[in-house]
C-alpha positions as CSV (number, residue, x, y, z in Angstrom):
1,M,17.8,-31.1,1.2
2,K,15.9,-31.8,-2.1
3,N,13.0,-29.6,-0.9
4,L,15.4,-26.9,0.1
5,R,17.0,-26.9,-3.4
6,T,13.6,-26.9,-5.0
7,S,12.5,-23.9,-2.9
8,F,15.7,-22.0,-3.7
9,F,15.4,-22.5,-7.5
10,F,11.7,-21.6,-7.4
11,A,12.5,-18.4,-5.5
12,L,15.3,-17.6,-7.9
13,S,13.1,-18.1,-11.0
14,L,10.4,-16.0,-9.4
15,F,12.8,-13.2,-8.8
16,A,14.2,-13.3,-12.3
17,A,10.7,-13.2,-13.8
18,T,9.7,-10.3,-11.6
19,A,12.9,-8.4,-12.5
20,A,12.3,-8.9,-16.2
21,V,8.8,-7.5,-15.9
22,R,10.2,-4.4,-14.0
23,A,12.7,-3.8,-16.7
24,D,9.9,-3.4,-19.2
25,Q,7.7,-1.1,-17.1
26,S,6.7,2.2,-18.5
27,L,5.2,5.5,-17.3
28,S,1.9,4.1,-18.5
29,D,2.3,1.1,-16.1
30,L,2.9,3.4,-13.2
31,N,0.0,5.6,-14.0
32,G,-2.0,2.5,-14.4
33,L,-1.2,1.5,-10.8
34,I,-2.5,4.8,-9.5
35,N,-5.6,4.5,-11.7
36,S,-6.2,1.1,-10.1
37,A,-6.0,2.7,-6.7
38,K,-8.6,5.3,-7.6
39,G,-10.9,2.8,-9.1
40,W,-10.5,0.4,-6.2
41,L,-11.1,3.1,-3.6
42,L,-14.2,4.4,-5.3
43,D,-15.7,0.9,-5.5
44,Y,-14.8,0.1,-1.8
45,Q,-16.4,3.3,-0.6
46,S,-19.6,2.6,-2.5
47,N,-20.5,-0.2,0.0
48,P,-21.7,1.5,3.2
49,K,-21.3,-1.6,5.3
50,K,-17.5,-1.8,4.7
51,A,-16.6,1.8,3.7
52,I,-13.6,3.3,5.3
53,P,-14.6,5.9,8.0
54,T,-14.0,9.6,7.4
55,D,-11.8,9.8,10.5
56,V,-9.3,7.3,9.0
57,F,-8.8,9.5,5.9
58,E,-8.6,12.6,8.1
59,K,-6.1,11.2,10.6
60,A,-3.9,9.1,8.3
61,R,-0.2,10.2,8.1
62,G,0.4,8.0,5.0
63,I,-1.0,5.4,2.6
64,F,0.4,2.4,0.8
65,F,-1.4,0.7,-2.0
66,Y,-0.5,-2.5,-3.9
67,Q,-2.2,-5.3,-5.9
68,V,-1.3,-9.0,-6.5
69,V,-2.5,-11.5,-9.0
70,G,-1.6,-15.2,-9.1
71,G,1.3,-14.8,-6.8
72,S,2.9,-11.9,-8.8
73,F,2.8,-8.3,-7.7
74,I,1.4,-6.2,-10.5
75,I,1.1,-2.8,-12.1
76,G,-2.4,-3.0,-13.7
77,A,-2.0,-6.4,-15.3
78,Q,1.7,-6.9,-14.9
79,G,4.8,-5.8,-13.0
80,G,5.9,-5.5,-9.3
81,E,5.0,-2.3,-7.6
82,G,3.2,-0.5,-4.9
83,F,3.2,3.2,-4.1
84,A,3.1,5.3,-0.9
85,M,2.3,8.9,-0.1
86,I,2.7,10.7,3.3
87,R,1.8,14.0,4.9
88,E,2.7,15.9,7.9
89,E,0.0,16.5,10.4
90,G,-2.4,19.0,9.0
91,G,-0.3,19.3,5.8
92,D,-0.6,18.3,2.2
93,W,-0.1,14.8,0.7
94,S,3.3,14.2,-0.8
95,P,3.8,13.0,-4.4
96,P,3.9,9.2,-4.7
97,V,7.0,7.1,-4.1
98,F,7.2,3.6,-5.7
99,F,8.2,0.4,-3.9
100,N,8.9,-3.2,-4.9
101,V,6.6,-5.4,-2.9
102,G,7.1,-9.2,-2.3
103,S,6.8,-12.1,0.1
104,G,8.4,-15.5,0.4
105,S,5.2,-17.3,1.2
106,F,2.5,-15.1,-0.1
107,G,2.4,-16.4,-3.7
108,A,1.7,-20.0,-2.6
109,Q,-1.2,-18.8,-0.4
110,I,-3.1,-16.7,-3.0
111,G,-2.9,-19.1,-5.9
112,G,-4.5,-17.6,-9.0
113,G,-6.7,-15.1,-7.2
114,Q,-6.4,-11.3,-7.1
115,T,-5.7,-9.3,-4.0
116,T,-5.8,-5.5,-3.5
117,V,-4.5,-3.8,-0.3
118,L,-4.7,-0.2,0.9
119,M,-2.9,0.6,4.1
120,F,-3.4,3.7,6.2
121,L,-0.3,4.6,8.3
122,M,-1.7,6.3,11.4
123,N,1.4,7.5,13.3
124,D,5.2,7.8,13.3
125,E,5.6,4.1,13.9
126,G,3.5,3.3,10.8
127,L,5.5,5.8,8.7
128,D,8.8,4.1,9.8
129,I,7.9,1.2,7.5
130,L,8.5,3.5,4.5
131,K,12.0,4.7,5.7
132,K,13.9,1.5,5.3
133,D,14.1,-1.5,3.0
134,Q,13.5,-5.2,3.5
135,T,10.8,-4.3,6.1
136,T,8.1,-6.8,6.8
137,W,4.8,-4.9,7.2
138,S,3.4,-7.2,10.0
139,G,6.7,-7.4,11.9
140,T,7.7,-3.8,12.8
141,A,4.4,-2.1,13.5
142,K,1.0,-3.1,14.7
143,A,-1.1,-3.6,11.5
144,I,-4.7,-4.7,11.9
145,G,-7.8,-4.7,9.7
146,G,-9.3,-1.2,9.9
147,P,-12.7,-0.1,11.2
148,S,-15.7,0.3,8.8
149,S,-18.1,3.1,8.6
150,A,-20.8,0.8,9.8
151,S,-19.0,0.0,13.0
152,A,-16.8,3.1,13.6
153,S,-19.2,4.8,16.1
154,S,-18.7,1.9,18.5
155,D,-15.4,0.4,17.5
156,W,-13.1,3.4,17.1
157,S,-13.3,7.0,18.2
158,G,-11.0,8.5,15.5
159,D,-8.7,9.9,18.2
160,A,-5.2,8.3,17.8
161,T,-4.6,8.7,21.5
162,S,-8.0,7.3,22.6
163,K,-8.2,3.9,24.4
164,Q,-12.0,3.8,23.9
165,N,-11.3,0.6,22.0
166,S,-7.9,-1.0,22.8
167,K,-7.8,-3.0,19.5
168,Y,-8.1,0.0,17.3
169,G,-6.5,2.5,19.6
170,A,-3.2,0.7,19.7
171,A,-2.9,0.2,15.9
172,D,-0.1,1.8,13.9
173,I,-1.5,0.7,10.5
174,F,-5.1,0.0,9.3
175,Y,-5.4,-2.2,6.2
176,Y,-8.3,-2.8,3.9
177,V,-8.3,-5.8,1.6
178,T,-10.3,-7.3,-1.2
179,A,-9.1,-10.8,-2.0
180,S,-10.2,-13.9,-3.8
181,G,-10.2,-16.9,-1.4
182,L,-7.8,-15.3,1.1
183,E,-8.3,-13.8,4.5
184,A,-7.3,-10.2,4.8
185,S,-4.6,-10.9,7.4
186,A,-2.9,-13.4,5.1
187,A,-2.7,-10.8,2.4
188,V,-0.6,-8.6,4.7
189,K,1.4,-11.1,6.7
190,G,4.9,-11.4,5.5
191,T,4.6,-8.6,2.9
192,E,8.0,-6.9,2.4
193,S,8.6,-3.5,0.7
194,N,11.7,-2.0,-0.8
195,Y,12.2,1.4,-2.4
196,D,12.1,1.3,-6.2
197,Q,14.4,4.1,-7.3
198,A,14.2,3.1,-11.0
199,A,10.4,3.4,-11.1
200,T,10.4,6.6,-9.1
201,D,13.0,8.2,-11.4
202,L,11.0,7.0,-14.4
203,Y,7.8,8.5,-13.0
204,Y,9.3,12.0,-12.5
205,N,11.8,11.9,-15.4
206,K,14.7,12.5,-13.0
207,S,17.6,10.5,-11.9
208,G,18.9,9.7,-8.4
209,L,15.7,10.6,-6.6
210,T,15.6,9.5,-2.9
211,R,12.4,8.6,-1.2
212,E,13.1,11.4,1.3
213,A,13.3,13.9,-1.5
214,V,9.9,12.9,-3.0
215,F,8.2,12.6,0.3
216,G,9.6,16.1,1.1
217,H,7.9,17.6,-2.0
218,A,11.2,18.1,-4.0
219,V,9.2,17.2,-7.1
220,K,5.8,18.4,-8.3
221,M,2.7,16.4,-7.8
222,P,1.8,14.8,-11.2
223,E,-1.7,15.4,-12.5
224,N,-2.8,11.7,-12.2
225,A,-1.5,11.4,-8.7
226,G,-3.2,14.7,-7.8
227,S,-6.5,13.2,-8.8
228,F,-5.9,10.4,-6.3
229,V,-5.1,13.0,-3.6
230,A,-8.3,14.8,-4.4
231,L,-10.1,11.5,-3.8
232,L,-8.4,11.1,-0.4
233,N,-9.4,14.6,0.5
234,R,-12.9,14.1,-0.6
235,F,-13.4,11.1,1.7
236,A,-11.6,12.9,4.5
237,A,-14.2,15.7,4.2
238,G,-17.0,13.1,4.4
239,Q,-18.2,13.7,0.8
């Protein structure tokens, strides 16, 4: 019982601290998160042994990016956000939608290290993660570590319907992780996302925005987010 009370008060204090940080977030914080995604992706793709294959960028129906440091989900160096973008098959990327991201056991696992995660949602089952709150990423869709450019020719055909490789062919989500002292699967396991309307409203200077409206292009693509889209398109074109 004592351990239960301790866990409860620890979770309560962590929630209160995270909420306080969110209350202080600014447009600069949200742009900082997108800038972090751009910098991380450029750095990740610079290593030919682990670079994400062109086909993953080309076939992806959505992306979700987040970072964590020392057990707290961050915007740049503070905060509690991730962001997602989707696209219809053959269509344009949507403007970003912001999400709170958290996990009951994740903080204790990562300690003081830093972890960055980029997920590619490859089909409708993967996209369903973004449509409802309190969804655990590893629990409602098949999420696995994605193929690399070095192994793509033998591991994955790039055809979402192909069973050339049963491991990759059956995946709904591919994730790519950089972490300090943490396995990639542990960075994703138990991660939960919830739509952050306050951050999304702040980013677009509008009130009452729904995720469906933003994903449906009801708002214009901000310049900073557009530069991230240009990066996605660049790698999809194999450049």
